[in-house]
C-alpha positions as CSV (number, residue, x, y, z in Angstrom):
1,M,-20.2,-18.4,8.2
2,F,-16.7,-19.4,9.8
3,R,-16.9,-20.2,13.3
4,R,-12.8,-19.2,14.6
5,I,-10.1,-18.1,11.9
6,L,-6.6,-17.7,12.5
7,V,-5.2,-14.2,10.9
8,A,-1.6,-14.6,9.4
9,N,-0.6,-11.1,10.1
10,R,0.3,-8.4,12.6
11,G,-0.1,-4.5,12.7
12,E,-2.7,-2.9,11.4
13,I,-4.0,-4.8,8.8
14,A,-4.4,-7.9,11.9
15,L,-6.4,-5.5,13.9
16,R,-8.3,-4.5,10.6
17,V,-9.5,-8.6,9.7
18,L,-10.1,-8.8,13.9
19,R,-12.1,-6.1,14.4
20,T,-14.5,-7.6,11.7
21,A,-14.4,-11.2,12.4
22,R,-15.8,-10.2,15.9
23,E,-18.3,-8.0,15.1
24,L,-19.8,-11.1,12.6
25,G,-19.2,-13.6,15.5
26,I,-16.1,-15.0,14.6
27,E,-13.2,-16.1,17.1
28,V,-10.2,-14.8,15.8
29,V,-6.8,-16.7,16.6
30,A,-3.6,-13.9,16.4
31,V,0.1,-15.4,15.7
32,C,2.7,-13.2,16.3
33,S,6.8,-13.2,16.7
34,E,8.7,-12.9,20.3
35,A,9.0,-9.2,19.1
36,D,5.3,-8.9,19.3
37,R,4.2,-10.6,22.1
38,D,2.2,-7.6,23.8
39,A,1.2,-6.1,20.4
40,L,-2.6,-4.8,20.2
41,H,-3.3,-7.9,17.7
42,V,-2.1,-10.6,20.2
43,R,-3.7,-8.6,23.1
44,L,-7.3,-8.3,21.5
45,A,-7.4,-12.0,20.2
46,N,-9.5,-14.8,21.5
47,Q,-6.0,-16.8,21.4
48,A,-2.7,-15.7,20.3
49,V,0.7,-18.5,19.2
50,V,4.0,-17.3,19.4
51,L,5.6,-18.6,16.2
52,G,9.4,-17.6,16.5
53,G,11.8,-15.2,16.5
54,P,11.2,-11.4,15.6
55,A,12.9,-11.7,12.0
56,P,10.0,-12.7,9.5
57,S,11.6,-15.7,8.1
58,D,11.4,-17.3,12.1
59,S,7.8,-16.2,12.3
60,Y,5.5,-14.4,10.0
61,L,6.3,-16.1,6.9
62,R,7.1,-20.2,8.9
63,A,3.9,-21.6,7.1
64,D,4.4,-24.4,8.6
65,R,4.0,-23.0,11.8
66,I,1.0,-21.2,11.1
67,V,-1.2,-23.7,9.4
68,E,0.0,-26.4,12.2
69,A,-1.0,-23.3,14.9
70,A,-4.4,-23.4,13.1
71,K,-5.1,-26.9,12.9
72,R,-4.4,-26.8,16.8
73,S,-6.5,-23.9,17.5
74,G,-9.8,-25.1,16.0
75,A,-9.8,-22.5,13.3
76,E,-11.5,-23.5,10.0
77,A,-10.1,-20.9,7.7
78,I,-6.7,-18.0,7.3
79,H,-6.8,-14.9,6.0
80,P,-3.3,-13.6,5.0
81,G,-4.0,-9.9,5.0
82,Y,-1.4,-8.5,2.9
83,G,2.3,-9.0,2.8
84,F,4.0,-11.9,4.7
85,L,2.5,-14.9,2.7
86,S,-0.5,-13.4,1.5
87,E,0.5,-14.1,-2.0
88,N,2.4,-17.0,-1.6
89,A,0.9,-20.0,-3.8
90,A,2.7,-22.1,-1.6
91,F,1.2,-21.2,1.6
92,A,-2.5,-21.0,-0.2
93,E,-1.6,-24.6,-1.3
94,A,-0.9,-25.8,2.9
95,V,-3.8,-24.3,3.9
96,A,-6.0,-26.3,1.7
97,A,-4.2,-29.4,2.0
98,A,-4.6,-28.9,5.9
99,G,-8.2,-28.9,5.0
100,L,-8.7,-25.2,6.1
101,T,-10.4,-22.2,4.3
102,F,-7.8,-19.9,2.3
103,V,-9.6,-16.3,2.5
104,G,-8.2,-15.6,-1.2
105,P,-7.6,-16.8,-4.5
106,S,-6.5,-20.2,-5.6
107,A,-3.3,-21.0,-5.8
108,A,-2.8,-21.4,-9.3
109,A,-4.7,-17.9,-9.3
110,I,-2.1,-16.5,-7.3
111,R,0.8,-18.5,-9.1
112,R,-0.1,-17.0,-12.8
113,M,-0.6,-13.2,-11.5
114,G,2.0,-13.4,-9.8
115,D,4.3,-13.6,-12.6
116,K,4.0,-10.3,-14.7
117,I,4.8,-12.6,-17.6
118,A,1.6,-14.6,-17.2
119,A,-0.3,-11.7,-15.9
120,R,-0.1,-10.0,-18.9
121,E,-0.8,-13.1,-21.2
122,A,-3.9,-13.2,-18.6
123,A,-4.7,-10.0,-19.7
124,A,-4.0,-10.3,-23.5
125,E,-5.9,-13.7,-23.5
126,A,-9.0,-11.8,-22.0
127,A,-8.7,-9.0,-24.9
128,V,-7.7,-6.3,-22.2
129,P,-5.1,-3.8,-23.8
130,V,-1.7,-4.3,-22.4
131,V,1.3,-1.8,-22.0
132,P,3.7,-2.2,-25.4
133,G,5.9,-4.3,-24.4
134,I,8.0,-7.6,-24.6
135,N,6.5,-11.0,-23.2
136,Q,9.9,-12.7,-22.7
137,E,12.1,-13.0,-19.4
138,G,15.8,-12.6,-19.8
139,S,18.5,-11.0,-18.3
140,D,21.1,-10.8,-21.3
141,P,22.1,-7.2,-21.9
142,Q,22.3,-7.9,-26.0
143,A,18.9,-9.8,-25.9
144,L,17.2,-7.2,-24.1
145,L,19.2,-4.3,-26.4
146,G,17.0,-6.3,-29.3
147,F,13.6,-5.6,-27.7
148,A,14.5,-1.9,-26.4
149,R,15.2,-1.6,-29.8
150,E,12.0,-3.6,-31.2
151,I,9.7,-1.3,-28.5
152,G,11.7,2.6,-28.7
153,F,13.4,4.0,-25.8
154,P,12.4,4.8,-22.7
155,V,11.7,1.2,-21.6
156,M,11.1,0.1,-18.3
157,L,13.0,-3.1,-16.7
158,K,10.7,-4.9,-14.4
159,A,11.0,-8.4,-12.1
160,A,9.1,-10.9,-13.5
161,A,8.6,-12.0,-10.2
162,G,7.0,-10.3,-7.2
163,G,6.3,-6.2,-6.6
164,G,6.6,-3.5,-4.1
165,G,8.5,-1.4,-6.7
166,K,11.5,-3.5,-6.3
167,G,13.4,-4.6,-9.5
168,I,12.2,-1.9,-11.8
169,R,14.7,0.4,-13.4
170,I,13.6,3.3,-16.0
171,V,16.2,2.8,-19.4
172,R,15.9,6.1,-21.4
173,D,18.8,5.2,-24.1
174,E,21.4,2.5,-25.2
175,S,24.3,3.3,-23.0
176,E,22.0,2.4,-19.7
177,L,20.5,-0.5,-20.6
178,A,23.7,-3.2,-19.8
179,Q,24.0,-1.7,-16.3
180,A,20.3,-1.3,-15.1
181,A,19.5,-5.0,-16.2
182,K,22.6,-6.0,-13.7
183,L,20.9,-4.4,-11.2
184,A,17.7,-5.3,-12.1
185,A,18.0,-8.5,-11.9
186,A,20.4,-8.7,-9.1
187,E,17.5,-6.8,-6.9
188,A,14.9,-9.1,-8.3
189,Q,17.3,-12.1,-7.1
190,G,17.5,-10.6,-3.7
191,A,13.7,-9.5,-3.1
192,F,12.3,-12.5,-4.9
193,G,14.6,-15.1,-5.0
194,D,13.9,-14.9,-8.7
195,G,16.2,-13.0,-11.6
196,R,13.8,-13.0,-14.2
197,V,13.4,-9.4,-15.7
198,Y,11.3,-8.2,-18.8
199,L,10.7,-4.9,-20.8
200,E,7.8,-2.8,-20.9
201,K,7.4,0.5,-22.9
202,F,7.8,3.5,-20.4
203,L,4.7,5.7,-20.8
204,T,4.7,9.4,-20.8
205,K,3.5,11.1,-17.5
206,P,1.3,7.7,-16.6
207,R,-0.9,7.6,-13.9
208,H,-1.6,4.4,-11.6
209,V,-5.1,3.4,-11.4
210,E,-6.4,0.2,-10.0
211,V,-9.9,-1.1,-9.9
212,Q,-11.1,-3.4,-7.1
213,V,-12.7,-6.4,-7.9
214,M,-14.5,-9.3,-5.6
215,A,-15.1,-12.7,-7.0
216,D,-17.2,-15.3,-5.4
217,T,-16.7,-19.5,-5.4
218,H,-19.8,-19.3,-7.9
219,G,-18.3,-17.3,-11.2
220,K,-19.4,-14.2,-10.1
221,V,-17.0,-10.9,-10.6
222,V,-17.9,-7.5,-8.9
223,T,-15.9,-4.5,-9.1
224,Y,-15.8,-1.3,-6.6
225,G,-14.9,1.8,-8.9
226,E,-11.4,2.6,-9.2
227,R,-8.3,4.4,-6.9
228,E,-5.7,6.4,-7.7
229,C,-2.4,5.5,-6.6
230,S,-0.3,8.4,-8.2
231,V,1.4,9.9,-5.4
232,Q,4.3,7.5,-4.7
233,R,7.8,7.4,-4.2
234,R,10.4,4.7,-5.1
235,H,7.4,3.0,-7.0
236,Q,5.1,2.9,-3.6
237,K,2.7,4.2,-2.8
238,L,2.1,7.4,-0.6
239,V,-1.4,8.8,-1.2
240,E,-4.4,7.5,-2.6
241,E,-7.7,8.6,-3.8
242,T,-10.7,7.6,-5.4
243,P,-12.6,8.0,-7.5
244,C,-9.6,9.0,-10.5
245,V,-10.3,12.7,-11.3
246,V,-9.4,12.4,-15.1
247,L,-11.5,9.1,-15.8
248,T,-14.6,10.0,-17.9
249,P,-17.5,7.8,-17.0
250,A,-16.8,5.8,-20.1
251,T,-13.7,5.0,-19.6
252,R,-14.4,4.2,-15.7
253,A,-16.4,1.6,-16.9
254,A,-14.4,-0.1,-19.5
255,M,-11.6,-0.2,-16.9
256,C,-14.0,-1.4,-14.7
257,E,-15.3,-4.3,-17.4
258,A,-11.3,-4.5,-18.6
259,A,-10.7,-6.1,-14.6
260,R,-14.2,-8.3,-14.7
261,R,-12.9,-9.9,-17.6
262,V,-9.3,-10.9,-16.5
263,S,-10.4,-11.9,-13.2
264,A,-13.3,-14.4,-14.6
265,A,-10.6,-15.6,-17.1
266,I,-8.6,-17.1,-14.6
267,G,-11.3,-18.2,-12.0
268,Y,-10.6,-15.9,-9.8
269,V,-11.8,-15.9,-6.0
270,G,-12.2,-13.2,-3.7
271,A,-10.8,-9.5,-3.1
272,G,-8.3,-8.8,-5.5
273,T,-7.2,-5.5,-7.4
274,V,-6.2,-5.1,-10.9
275,E,-3.9,-2.3,-11.7
276,F,-3.6,-0.6,-14.7
277,L,-1.8,2.5,-16.2
278,Y,-3.6,5.7,-17.6
279,S,-1.8,7.7,-20.4
280,E,-3.1,10.0,-22.9
281,G,-6.8,8.6,-22.6
282,E,-5.9,5.4,-22.9
283,F,-5.6,2.5,-20.1
284,Y,-3.4,-0.9,-19.9
285,F,-2.8,-3.8,-18.1
286,L,0.0,-3.4,-15.5
287,E,-0.9,-6.3,-13.0
288,M,-2.7,-7.9,-10.5
289,N,-2.3,-8.0,-6.5
290,T,-4.2,-11.4,-5.6
291,R,-4.7,-9.9,-2.2
292,L,-6.6,-6.8,-0.2
293,Q,-5.1,-4.0,-0.9
294,V,-3.4,-1.4,1.8
295,E,-5.5,1.4,0.4
296,H,-8.7,-0.6,0.5
297,P,-10.4,1.8,3.3
298,I,-11.3,4.5,0.4
299,T,-13.1,2.3,-1.5
300,E,-14.9,1.3,1.5
301,E,-15.8,4.9,2.6
302,C,-17.2,6.0,-0.9
303,Y,-19.0,2.7,-0.9
304,G,-20.3,2.0,2.6
305,V,-19.0,-1.9,2.2
306,D,-16.5,-3.7,4.2
307,L,-14.1,-5.4,2.2
308,V,-13.0,-7.7,4.6
309,A,-16.3,-9.0,5.5
310,E,-17.1,-9.8,2.1
311,Q,-13.9,-11.4,2.4
312,L,-15.1,-13.8,4.5
313,R,-18.9,-14.2,3.5
314,V,-17.1,-15.1,0.0
315,A,-14.7,-17.9,1.1
316,A,-17.3,-19.1,3.2
317,G,-19.4,-20.0,-0.1
318,G,-21.6,-16.6,-0.2
319,H,-22.2,-14.8,-3.2
320,A,-20.8,-11.5,-4.1
321,A,-23.0,-8.6,-3.1
322,D,-23.3,-5.9,-6.2
323,P,-21.8,-2.9,-5.2
324,G,-24.4,0.0,-4.5
325,P,-23.7,3.8,-6.0
326,A,-20.4,5.2,-5.0
327,R,-21.0,8.5,-3.1
328,G,-18.1,11.7,-2.4
329,A,-14.6,11.5,-2.1
330,A,-11.7,9.7,-0.2
331,I,-8.1,10.0,0.4
332,E,-5.4,8.0,2.0
333,G,-2.2,8.7,3.4
334,R,-0.1,6.0,4.6
335,I,2.4,7.0,7.5
336,N,5.4,5.4,7.4
337,A,8.5,5.6,9.9
338,E,10.7,6.9,7.4
339,D,12.9,10.2,7.1
340,P,10.7,12.8,5.3
341,L,13.9,13.7,3.2
342,T,15.8,10.6,2.8
343,F,12.9,8.0,2.7
344,F,15.4,6.2,5.1
345,P,13.8,4.5,7.5
346,S,13.6,5.5,10.9
347,L,13.8,3.5,14.1
348,G,12.8,4.1,17.6
349,T,10.3,3.9,20.2
350,I,7.1,5.5,19.7
351,E,7.0,8.2,22.6
352,R,3.5,9.9,22.3
353,I,0.9,10.0,20.1
354,S,-2.1,12.4,19.5
355,M,-4.6,11.4,16.8
356,P,-7.2,13.2,14.1
357,G,-10.6,13.2,15.0
358,G,-14.1,14.3,13.5
359,P,-16.6,13.6,10.5
360,G,-14.9,11.0,8.2
361,V,-11.6,10.8,9.6
362,R,-10.4,7.4,10.3
363,I,-7.2,5.9,11.6
364,D,-6.2,2.1,10.8
365,S,-3.1,1.6,12.7
366,A,-1.9,-0.7,15.4
367,L,0.3,2.4,17.2
368,N,0.8,2.9,21.1
369,A,3.0,4.6,23.1
370,G,5.9,2.3,24.0
371,L,5.6,0.9,20.7
372,E,9.2,0.0,19.3
373,V,10.1,0.3,15.5
374,T,12.1,-2.6,14.5
375,P,13.9,-2.9,11.2
376,Y,12.5,-6.6,10.8
377,Y,9.3,-5.2,9.5
378,D,7.3,-2.8,7.2
379,S,7.6,1.0,7.9
380,M,4.2,1.8,8.1
381,L,3.0,2.7,11.1
382,A,-1.2,4.0,10.2
383,K,-3.1,4.6,7.9
384,L,-4.8,7.9,7.7
385,I,-8.4,8.1,6.0
386,V,-10.9,10.8,4.8
387,W,-14.1,11.2,3.2
388,A,-16.1,13.9,2.0
389,P,-18.7,14.8,-0.6
390,T,-16.4,16.0,-3.1
391,R,-12.8,16.1,-3.5
392,E,-12.2,19.8,-2.7
393,L,-13.3,18.9,0.8
394,A,-11.8,15.6,1.0
395,I,-8.0,17.6,0.3
396,R,-9.4,20.1,3.1
397,K,-10.1,17.4,5.8
398,M,-6.8,15.2,5.3
399,L,-4.8,18.8,5.5
400,R,-6.5,19.0,8.7
401,A,-5.8,15.7,10.0
402,L,-2.4,15.9,9.0
403,A,-1.9,18.7,10.9
404,E,-3.3,17.3,14.0
405,L,-1.6,13.8,13.6
406,R,1.6,14.3,15.9
407,I,4.1,11.1,16.9
408,S,6.7,11.4,18.2
409,G,9.6,8.9,18.6
410,V,10.6,8.9,15.3
411,K,10.4,10.5,11.8
412,T,7.5,10.4,10.0
413,S,6.1,11.1,6.0
414,I,3.5,13.1,7.5
415,S,4.9,16.1,5.7
416,V,5.6,14.5,2.6
417,A,2.0,14.0,2.5
418,A,1.1,16.8,3.1
419,K,3.2,18.4,0.8
420,A,1.9,16.4,-1.9
421,L,-1.8,17.3,-1.1
422,R,-0.8,20.9,-0.8
423,S,1.0,21.0,-4.4
424,Q,-0.8,22.7,-7.6
425,P,-0.7,19.3,-9.3
426,F,-2.3,17.6,-7.2
427,Q,-4.9,20.2,-5.9
428,S,-5.9,20.3,-9.9
429,G,-5.6,17.2,-10.5
430,D,-3.0,17.1,-13.5
431,Y,-0.1,14.8,-11.9
432,D,1.1,11.2,-12.2
433,T,3.6,8.9,-10.9
434,G,6.1,12.1,-10.9
435,L,4.7,14.0,-9.0
436,L,6.9,13.8,-5.9
437,E,10.1,14.3,-7.9
438,L,8.2,17.2,-9.9
439,I,7.8,19.0,-6.2
440,A,10.8,17.8,-4.6
441,D,12.6,21.1,-5.1
442,E,9.8,23.2,-4.3
443,P,9.9,25.4,-1.1
444,G,10.3,23.7,1.7
445,I,7.2,22.0,3.4
446,A,7.3,24.3,6.0
447,A,6.8,27.7,3.7
448,S,3.6,25.4,2.2
449,L,1.6,25.4,5.2
450,D,-1.0,28.2,5.9
451,A,-1.2,30.3,9.0
452,D,-3.8,27.9,10.8
453,I,-1.6,24.9,10.6
454,A,1.6,26.5,11.1
455,A,0.0,28.0,14.7
456,I,-0.6,24.2,15.6
457,A,2.7,23.1,14.8
458,A,3.7,26.4,16.8
459,A,2.0,25.2,19.9
460,F,3.2,21.6,19.6
461,A,7.2,23.2,19.4
462,K,7.0,25.2,22.2
463,K,5.0,22.7,24.2
464,E,7.7,20.1,23.8
465,G,10.5,22.9,23.7
466,L,12.5,21.7,21.1
467,L,15.8,22.7,20.2
468,A,17.9,23.0,17.1
469,R,20.6,24.5,15.2
470,R,20.5,26.8,12.9
471,N,23.6,27.7,11.0
472,G,25.4,26.8,14.2
473,A,23.6,28.4,16.2
474,R,21.1,27.4,19.0
475,V,17.4,27.8,18.2
476,T,15.4,29.4,21.3
477,T,11.9,28.3,22.0
478,D,11.3,32.0,21.4
479,D,13.0,31.6,18.2
480,Q,10.5,28.9,17.0
481,V,7.5,31.0,18.6
482,A,8.7,33.8,15.8
483,A,9.4,31.0,13.0
484,P,7.3,27.8,14.1
485,V,7.0,25.3,11.5
486,E,10.6,25.7,10.2
487,A,12.0,25.5,13.3
488,W,9.8,22.4,14.3
489,V,11.2,21.1,11.4
490,L,14.5,21.9,11.9
491,A,14.7,20.2,15.3
492,A,12.6,17.3,14.4
493,R,15.2,16.6,11.6
494,R,18.8,17.7,13.0
495,A,18.1,17.8,17.1
496,G,15.4,15.6,17.6
497,R,13.6,15.8,21.1
498,R,16.0,16.5,24.1
């Protein structure tokens, strides 16, 4: 096992890796920007290196400075976390060239699976079904129109490089195609420096289901079941659960075997996620994320495994462990600093935090009072994870935990997650990637909360003395007690704390 590693990331994932490494007796070197000098991952590390200014391009994206910091500090390996350079093939190459171990797949695997067209071809070569589409990139409207007519509308335009929901456009008829292609190519160029786009058939009511893989340097690939990630907005996940309620044992086994075949075919090493679209009883390869996923904790809770520990063991030359049987159900909610109505980022300083607790409740976060939420980094503040013996109990536990979770100073997505979990489609398990759009026009979040959660919100609102304006009139704290949740939500949305 390694004696010392460098964690090339920040926030909750840097803490996540740091804590596991320390438990394994591994020293940790942290890196940070000028803005993160006092961050929790910096304070808990054995050593810390300041990379540069607050902008990622001056710090967390500076591969040269990160590699140099690892060499100077005596680190033997670099764990990239997720985001930033985690799926950057050139970074993986630079780490290897410096004589260090990259805790992840080879540069060749990252490069191949990072190109969506090449990834589709790899899946097809491994006899894994892919979404009907055209394995050819381009942005010429006439060429794309010909492809779209060939596979039939509606279609989806997707960026050949990158991820995170950028460079994606749904096109329902010919009249929309030219403008959509222009916008998708421009967004892809801006986000990834690569304006190539390609076409896929847009599936009806698709569910986004992914399989966790772990592969070692000895050719062994194991899978840790699947995660349902269909609660999304703008193609970015908000709520994830495992297991997927609609998969039969036979389909689950087939999907896991497909993920294993794709991974083995490209000589994959480390933790990765093979993503599928599931529609009308069939599944299709979507893409592969060549890193640890944000939602990995729900797999850990159901399988009783530490995936970061497995990553480190495999990177050090160990064998991938055979997973035990899955148990119960787990749900994760991403808590983002964003307006729950517009999803625009919410900037400011965290004033107060009240965390939930109890059996089966886990918080992965780097939050602390006084933390400044800046425009430089991702808006995710925390991940709330729950486990219970059954899905029904897991939903109840998550709703209770969401009701207890309080973050003041910025707006958050807490209410959106609660609304999604309380919706009839989610409760029944009959939902797809259009769930948030489906429930957007339903009665407000306040009306969906039951009496016990309303009472908690009322007490919090009264204690904080929130004031808001409703129809031009000031709402007093007495009014808030009479209509506690509605006034509290209004206060958060319109007036803030005064």
